C-alpha angles and dihedrals in degrees: 000000000000092000091048091052092049091047090052091049091050093051094046094046097041097244093303103156092187093058092046092052093046091048092054099043101036127084125249139175113266118245131192131031126042094318090051089052090051091050093050098044117019101024101035093100117076116242109252085352090284114066119072105217097183116127115251129190093259092048089053090050090051090051091050092049091050091046091052090052091053094041094052107033104039093060089037092055092048092050094048090048091055094045102053092168096055136268134261091216112115089207092058093041091053093056092043089054092053092046090051089049091055092046097045097037102037114016103036098052093050103040135047136211119337092354090079094063091046097053103034095086090058095050094044090051091047094047098047094041091055091044092054093043090051097048095044087067090060091064113091112251095022131091138231107245091191087062087076122086093217091057097045089042091054091051091048091050090054088057092043093053089045089055092051093045093047092051094047095045095045101039107015132246093304089067091092088059105037106012100064094055120076114253120253096039113145111250095240089063096041099091093050095047091044091055091049093048092046090051089050090050091052094045094053097080090048091053091048090049097050096041096056094038095049096046094047093046100043096065094050091049092051091050090051091050092051091051091045090057090062092057094040099051098027090206128140091217093052089042093056092048093045094049091047091049093047091050091049092051090046092056089045089053090059089061095040091054090058096041094050092051088051094047094047092049093043094051090046089053091049093050095046093042090051091052092051096047094035120199 
């Protein structure tokens, strides 16, 4: 079915690989069905004349990822609360193991004391939301929401605003002036170092945005290219190599989806923890 869909796309788009890649990795408004009816009737007018409220494929993927978080962790939290001495359920134990991994590997090394309990809900939500969004894109017919700059940029901005809020709440409004520069710096060098540190603070959300976006998009693009080669050369030898390469990249994507969620959450914890503890 996948090959038939790619063959149809190639014929319709005159073997333009660029258009095929853009079609599969870009966002578009959903048409048809109940969501299409909503887009055409109730959501067709822009909010305040500016914001397009129509449902796109990536918006739908974000809703599904959020729904999965609620569906899994709300009952899970209630069950764990009732069973204070642990549960024999493998399902519950699996999620407890992952939660412990996030807490011990990400939150605990970057925060101290009571701060850990305060920040752990944010990092658990961030980690699992990215995990679900990443793996939804591995299901045929669905899309990877984190392969969109607007999505990864929104997640990065959440971390950026959390960094600013943590610094202001913990150290006061002067944190942006004195808190981002290491202590003990001679005053003649202070303006230069402050400008460098401020630039680094501003660049961080951009690096988070591009890192997650690029890694989640690259694998899908490579798989599309491998499959395109089958249609383009129409050779059994090329087909065997292309399918093998696509399968290899697909398995690699399973690991990349997990690693990128971990890296994004870890870097967010490092940035926020640094703002709370200052230099």
